C-alpha positions, 0 to 999 in steps of 0.5 A: 793858279799859285804854281807849287814847288816840285823838288828844288828847281821845279815850278808847277802850274797844271792842276791836271798832271799825270806822274810820268809828266813830273818824273820828267820834268823833275829829270829835266830840273835836275841837271846841273846848268838849269838855272834858276829852275823849270816851270811845268805850265798848265797843259803838261804832258810826257814828250820825248826826253821833256815833258810838253809844256816845260819852259828850261832856262839853261845856262851853257849849255843846250838839250836839242831834244828839249826844242824837239823836232819841230823846231819853231812850230806855233801859232798864227791868227789874222783878226779881219774885218768881217763878222759873222753876219758877212759868214752868215750870207756865205754859210752854205759854201763853207765846204767850198772854203774848205775845199778851196784851203785844201787846194791852196795848201799842201796838207798831211807829212811828205805833201808839198808845194809843186814848182809851180805853186811856189811860184803862183803864190806869195812864197819867192821873196820868202825863199830867197830870205831862207836862201841868204840866210842859210848861206850867210850862216853856212847853215847845211841843207843837204838832208833836205832837196825839197826844203822849197817845196814844203814852205806853205804846207802845213802837216799832219798830227795837231797842226790845222787850219781854222776860220774862227769868231770871236767874244764879237762875231769878229772873223779870225783866221786860225793856223797852227804849224812849224818847219815840217820836214827840214827842221825835223832832219836839223833836230835829230841832226842835233839831237844825235850829235848831243848823244853821241858826244855824252857818252863818248865824255860818259857823262852820266844822263838821267835819260838820253834825250836830256843829251846835250851841248855845252856853249864851249864848243863848235858843235853848240854853234852849229845847232843854233845856227841852224835852229836860228834858221829853222825857227825862222823858216817855221815862222814864214811857213805860217805867213805863206799859208796865212797868206794864202788863206787870206786869198783864198778868203778873200775870193769865197767872200768877196770883198779884199780881206783888211788886216786889223791884227796878226799875231805869228808866235812859236811855242816850240823854240830856244832863245837868248832871255834874261830870268833872275838876273842871270843870260840863259838858254831858254827853252820852252818846248810847248810854251809861249812868250808871255814878256809883259804885253806879248801878244801869242795864240793858246789855242785849244783841241778840235772842235774847242774854243782857243784864246788869243791872250797878252802876257803879264811877265809873270817872274816865277813862270818865266815869262811863258805861258801854255801852249794849247790845250795839252793831251791826256790820251795817247793817239791808241788810247783815244783810237780806242776810246773814241769812235768816228760818231763821238766826234762827229757829236763834238764838231756839230755845227763845225764844217771838218774834214769827216773820216775816221783819221781825225779821231784820235784828233778829238778833243775828249783827248786832250785836257780841257782848255777852259781849266789850262787857262784858269790855271795860266791866270797869273800867266796872260790874259785873255783878250779874245775868246775864238769858236772855230766854225770850220777846221782843216787838218791833213792825216 
């Protein structure tokens, strides 16, 4: 869709939007170091401080709470050589595959790996890389003594693992997660520092969660170093889980898995980029990189379709695109509106973990992913459409 202008520094791609989300985006866009404008993605909804689905270019400053507490959260997808016919031969055993995934990958907040599990799987090289990087960059991890055990764990909320089929009935492995507890600790630490500094400097902010770190101070670069470490942790966390998923799937289906394609992308992060002739710190809070030719993954909600895309490089869109369906109702509201039976009806034909814990993840609690993708038509090109046949979530 053609974006509509809202004020001097806000462009909106969302056809489904509420006033609170717009207000949050307007407040973010009003900050003096935002340049040239904020881009509000089609899946945008209210968040903490900044709306989820906001792309924020800043000169000489970063806003830790805009990146959020799940630093580096994102998606990973693998296309295999298998087809629907291969899975259909084992369709009665889909519950066994789901249970094997649940055994191989710790689910839900607070559930981590044992030392034996880390040694048994593929994590050792990834942990070594992160240890070396932390030492080289002076990243303080004393707040998270179990960060190693967190590598290769899913978490809860809208994080998931799925087995999918594309438009040609090819089999994809698919999952969504981020930097887990260690990323949360890093984010909370620097959000607090930014808020304290802005208070000390008597800076008037529209919202305390828009507190920022100016580039000329040591606290800024400490945040950037630890942010980049957490983003790498999130990338490797997804890679570790995918390696385990591939291994479990191989044992279930029989032949070795050939990875025809692997895509691993963030949708909560900050990077240095150039836009409209200026070097900026670009924060994608619930948005993916959509530079020309860049591949990304945009998931729907539980029970709906997801999309593999390639960026079109939209300059007004700051070379970004939506990161998913985006919530319509809060978790509390969803639990009031929908029942476990409603969820079961929406998940017909999909193997999943039954229970009331996942009512707030029902597709009806989210925006229509197809409307979101229509709104994003000038931001990305769809290359594959995925439909899930198995879903695993933590609580």
